[in-house]
N, C-alpha and C positions, 0 to 999 in steps of 0.2 A: 336827567331822570333815569336813563337807561345805562349810563356809563358804569362799567364795573359790575353790572348785575348779571346774574345767571338767569336766563329767561326760558321758560318752557312754552312752546306754542302747541295748542291743542288742535289737531286736524291737519292732514297732509294734502288737502284739496287746494283749489286755486287761491282761496283766502289765506290759508296757512302758508303756502309758498310765497305769496306776496308779502306777508308779514315777515317771514324769515329773510327774504331778500332785502327788505328795508332795514331790518336790524343788523343783517350781515354787513351791509354797506356802511352802517354806523359803527362797526367794529365790536359788536356785542357777542358774548358767548351764548350759544343757542342750543336748544334741543327741540326736536319735533316729536310730539307724542301722537300715536295713532293706534287704534285697536287692532289693525290688520298686521299680523305677525309676518306676512309674506310681502310686505311693501318693498318696492324696488327702490331701495335707498340710494343706489348708485345713480339712477336717473334723476332723483330729486336733488342729490348733491351737485349734479352737473348744472342745475339751474341756478345755483348760488353764486354770488360774486366771488371772485378769486380771494383766497385768504380767509373765508368765512369759517369760524370755529363752530362746526355743527355736528351734533350727535343725534341719535335716535333712541326713543323709548317706545317699544312696540309691545302689543299684546294687552293683557289685562292690566288695568290701572293699579298701581301700588300707592297707597297713601304716603309712603316714604318720600315720593317725588315732591310732595308739597313742602318737605323739610329741606330738600336738596336744591330747590330753585327759589329765587327771590320773588318772582312774579309769573303770572300766567296770562298769555294772550289767547283769547278764545276765537275760534272760527264761528261765524254766525249760526251754522247749522247745529251747533252743540248747545243744548239748553243749560241754564244756570243751575238746574237741580240735579245735574249729573254728578257722580262721585268725584270726578276730577275738579270741577268747580267748587263743590262743597268743601273738599279737602283744603284748598287754598283759602277760601273765605273763612272757614273755622279757625285757621291759624293767623288770620289778619294779614295775609299776603295779598298784594294787589291783583285784581282780576279785571282785565280790560279786553276790549274787542278791537277788531281791525280798524274801525272808523276812528275810535279814540286814538289808537296808535298813529294812524296816518295823519290825523289832524294836528297831532303834537309836533310833527315834522313839517307840515305844510305852511307855506307863506301865501300871502294874497287874500282874496275874499272868496267866501263859499256861499253858493246858493244850494240849499239842501231840500230835496223833494221826497216826501213820503206820502202814504195813502194805501188803501187796499188795492185799488185799481188805477191804471193810467200812469203809474210812475215812469215806466220806461219810455213811453211816447212823449210825455211831458219833459222828462230830462233830456231826451234826444233833441227835442225842439228847442228847449232853453239853450242847450249847447250850441245848436246851429245859429241861433240868434246872437249869442255871445261871441261866437267865432266871426260873425259878420262885422263886429265892431271893435273887439279887443284883440290885441296881437298875441297874447299868451293865454290860451284857454285849455282846460282839461275837463273831459267828460268822464266821470268815474262812478264806481259803485256797482250795484247789481246789474247795471247796463252792459257789463262785459269786462271792463278794465278795473281791477281792484284799486282802490284809492292808494293802498300801500305801494303799489307798483310805480307810482309817479310822484308821490308826496314830496320826496326830497329833490325833485326836479323843478318844483314851483319856485317862483320869485315873488317879490313884493308887488309886482304889477300883474300877477296872474289872477285869473278868475276861474273858479272851479264850479262846475255843475255836478252835483252828487245825488244819485238815486240811493235812498236809504230805506232799508227794510226795518220792520219791527224787531226782527232778530238782532240786527245791528244796534238798534237803539237801546236794547236791554243792557248793553255793556258800555254805553256812552256815559262819560262822567263830566268832562270839561269841554266836550265838543261844542263849538260855537259857530253856527252859520250866521252870515250877515243878513241874508234873506232866507227864510224857511217857508215851506208850504206843506199843508196837509190837505190832500185832494179830496178824500172821502174816507169813511170808515164803515165797512160792512162786514158781516161775519166771515172770518177766515182765521186759520191757524189756531182755532180754539182748542185743538189737541195740545197745544203748547201754552197758550196764554190763559186757558181755562174759562175766562168770562169776557164778555164784550166790554165791561167796565174797565177791566185791566188792560185789554187790548187797546182801547181808546186812550187810556192814560199813557201807555207806552208811546203811541203815535204822537200825542201832544208833547211828550218830553223832548221832541226835536227842537223846541223853542225855549227850553228851560234856562239856557245860558245867554239868551239874547238880551240886549238892552232896550230901554224904552224908545230910543230913537231908531231902532231897527224894525224890520217888518216881518210878520208872518202872514202868508197868503192863505185864506181859508175859503172853503166852498159854502156859500150861503144856502145853497139848495139841499145840502146834506144836514139834517138836524144835529147830528153828532158833532160835525166840525163847526157848524154855526154856534153851538153852545160853548166852543172853546174860546170865542172872543171874550175878552175881559178876564180870562183865567190865565193868560200867558203874559210874561213880562214885556213882550214886544207889541208894537202897534199892529192891530189886526186890520188887514185889508181884505175885503170880501170880493169874490167873483160869483156871478150868477148867470145862468143860461135862461132863467125863467122870470126874474124880477128886475125891474128898472131901478136899481139902487142909485141913490143920489151921489154916492161915492163908491168907487171900486171899479171892477172890470165887468162889463155887461155885454149881452147880445141884444142890440137895439133893433126893433122891428122898423123896416122902411118899406116903401111900396115895391122897390126892386127886389131886395133880399136883405135878411138880417145882417147887421154890421157889428163887428167887434169894436167896442168903444172903451177908452180909458176915461174915467171921471175922477179927476184928482184936483183937490183944492179949488173947486169951482170951474175948472176947465173941462171941456169935453173934447177928446182927441180921438177921431175915428182911425182905425187901423186898416181893416179890409173887410170885405163881405164874405158870406158863406159861399157865394158863387165863385170866389177867387181862390179857394183853397182846394187841396187835393185829397184831404182825409175824409173817409166815409163815416157817417154815424153821428148822432147828437152827443154821444159820450166824448167824441173827439172835439166837439165844440167846447166842452168843459175843459179838456186838456189844453186847448189853445188859449182859452180865457186865463187859465192858471199860468201858462207859460208867458203870456203877455204881461201879466202882473209881476211875475218874478223878474223878467228881463227889464221892465220899466224901473223897478225899484233897485235893480242892479246898475242902473244908470244908462241904459241903452235908449237912444232917441227913437221916436215912433216910426220914422222913415225906415230905419234899419230893421225894426221889428216887423213892419209890414212886408218888406221884401222876403225876409227869412220865412215868415209864416206862409206866404204864398208859394214859396219854392219847396216847402217841406213835404216829403213823401212818407207814407206809413212805414213803421219799423217792421223788421222781420218778425213773423209769428203773431202779429196783432192784426187780425182781419186782413191778412195779406193776400191779395189776389195772386194766384199761382199760375193758372192757365185755363184755357177752354178746350176741352176734349170731347168730340162728338156732340157739340152743342151744349155741354154741361160745364158750368163755371165752378172751379175749385178754389176754396178759400182756406188758408191756414191761420187758425186762431188758437194755436197751441198754447199761447200765453193766457188763454181764458182758463185759469187754474182754479177758479172758484165760481159758484153760481152767479154772483153779481156780475163778474167779468163776462161770463158766458151769455148772460141776458143781453149785454151790449152787442155781442157778436150776432145774436139772432135778430135783434132790432135793426142791425145794419143791412140785413139781407132784403132784397127786393124781388126775389124769385121764390117759387116753391123750393123747399130746402130739405135735403137729406142730411141729418145731423149725426155726427159721430161724437159720443160722449163716454165718460167713465174713466176711472183710474184709481189713484191712491185715495184712501179714506182719511179725510181730515176732519171728520165729524161734522160735516156741513149738512144742511137740509136742502132739499131740491124742489120744494113746492112752488116757490116763486119762479124758478127757472122753467119748470114745466108749464106754468100758467102763461109765461111769456111766449110760448109757442104760437098762441093766438091764431091758429089756422094756417100758419106759415110753414111749420115743420110737417112734412108729409110722412117721414119715416125716421125713427130713432134707432141708431145702431150703438149698442153698448158693449163695453169691454172693461177689463180690470176688476179690482176688488169691490168697487161700488156698483157694478152692473146690476146686481140683484136688488139692492136698495133703491136705485134710481128707477128700475123697471116697476117695482111695486108702487112707488110714488106716482109714476106716470099713469099706471093703470087706475089708481085711486082718483086721478083727475080725468079719467075717461079717455086717455090716450093709449091705444093698444097696438098700433102698428110698430112693434118693437122687434128687433133682431139682435141676438146675442152673438158675440164673436170672441174668440180666444186670443186674437192678436190684431194689431193694426192692419197687417196685410189681409187677414180674413175680413176685417171690417170694410176695408176699401173695395175688396171684390164684391161684397154685398152691396155697397153704395153704388158701385158701377152698374149693377143689375137693376137697382131700384130707380136710379135717376134717368130721366128722359130729356131730350133736347128742350132747353128753356129752364131747366132746373139748376139749382146750385148744390154742391156738396160742401159742407162746412165742418171742419174739425174744430170744435170748441168744447172741450171735454168737461168743463166745470169742476175738474179735479186735477191734482198734481200728477206728474208722470211717474213718480217713484214706484218701483215694483215692476214696471214694464220698460222704462227708459231712465237714463241717468238724470235727465232734466227735460224741461219743456222744449229747449232748443233741439235736442236730439230727436224728440218726438216730432217736432214740426219739420225738421229736415228730412226725416224718413217719409213723412206724408208727401212732401214735395217730390222725393225720389220715386215714390209709387205713382204719383200723377204723371211724371215724366215717362215712366214705363208704359203707361196706358197709350202713349202716342206711337209706340213701336209696332 
C-alpha cells in the first residue's frame, strides 16, 4: 500500500514522529509538514531509523504539496477541515490517520476502547489483565505509546489494547478491532465535532468494520451508548453499574459488598467485590465493568481477570492521590478535561474540598459541574481562558466563594491558604490545559511538584 509512494505527514508531534518512524522502517519516502518554520529538524531527524529518506515542509501550507505527494497521514490534533486535508481530499489523494496507518502494519488481535471519559483507566486495566494471561501484549494509543511506534513489532500471537480518541476515529477507514468498546458519550470537543449527534456517530464508528461474531462492549447506563446496540455490525454486550442485566457485565448487590459479575449465555461468573479493589469512585466501577467485558471477550479466564482487577492502581492524573501536607490531602485529576470527567472527580471526594478549575475553552457548559458541588466544594479557584465563564455560572447557581488566579502556582498558594486540616485540594479543571500547559500531563506533574514544594 505504501511501497513506492511519496507520503506527507502532517504534524511534528509525538503522533507524527511515530508515523514517520514506522514508514521510515518500511523504506518509504517521507516528508513532515509543520506550520512552525523554526522547527528543530535535526533533532527530529535524529529520531528516525537509519537510512530514512526524510525531508521537511515548514511554514504556511502550499496547495502544491497535494500535487507533489501521493498521500497524507494526519496527526489527530489536526482537523479534517484544515487547508492541508482539504487539498488532498479535493484531489482524490488518500488521507489517513495514525491509527489507520498503524493497524495496516499490525498483526494479532486488537481491543479498542473509546468514550468521552474513562478511556485511559480502562485501557490501562485491560492492558494489565491481558498481560497477566498473554505472552505478547501492547498497550497503545492516547495512553502514551503511539500505536505506530510498535505496530511493526507485533506478531500473529500478539494482543493489543488501544485507547482511541474521536480525533483518531475521524481518519479511520479499514481499522478493525476484534473487541471494541464505547464507554460513554457526553459533550466534549464540540468546537471540533460541532454537534453531539456527529460526535456520537464518530465514537460509534469504532465498530464499523467488525463482524457479527465479534463484540462491541457498551454502557447500558448511558442513553447514547445504549442506543448504539442494534446499529453496529458487531454483537453488543452491555455493562451496567445500575441494572441487573440478564446478560452482560453487572455490579450485583450482596449483603457484604457489590460484586462484579459476568453473565454470559446463562452462566453467572463472579469476579471480585468493590471491597477488593483499589480504585476510588463509582465511575471507576464502570471502568472496571467495561474492562472485565473487554478482557472476557478477548479470551481471558475469570481467575486472571479477578487478580489483575484487584491489583490495579489508579493511573497518573486521574483522581491520583498525591500527598498529605499539614493535614490536607492533595489529589491530581488533571485528566478531568471536561465537565463530565470533573464531576466524577468531585464525587470521589469524601472531605470538604478546595477545587481548582478552568483552562482552555472547548465550548463546554458548566451548570451540571457546579450543581455536582452539592455542598462538598468549599472554595473554587479558577484560572485560564474559561475562568470568567465558569465564575458567572457558579454565581448563577448561588456559589460565590470564588478566587481567580493567573497561574497554577498562584492558584495553589490560594488553595493552601483556604484549606484546613481535614480538607482536600483537588485539581480537576473541567477544561483542557492548552494555553497554559502543553497537555494535561504537564499540568498534573506541575501540580505534584508544587505539592512537594509545600513540604519543604
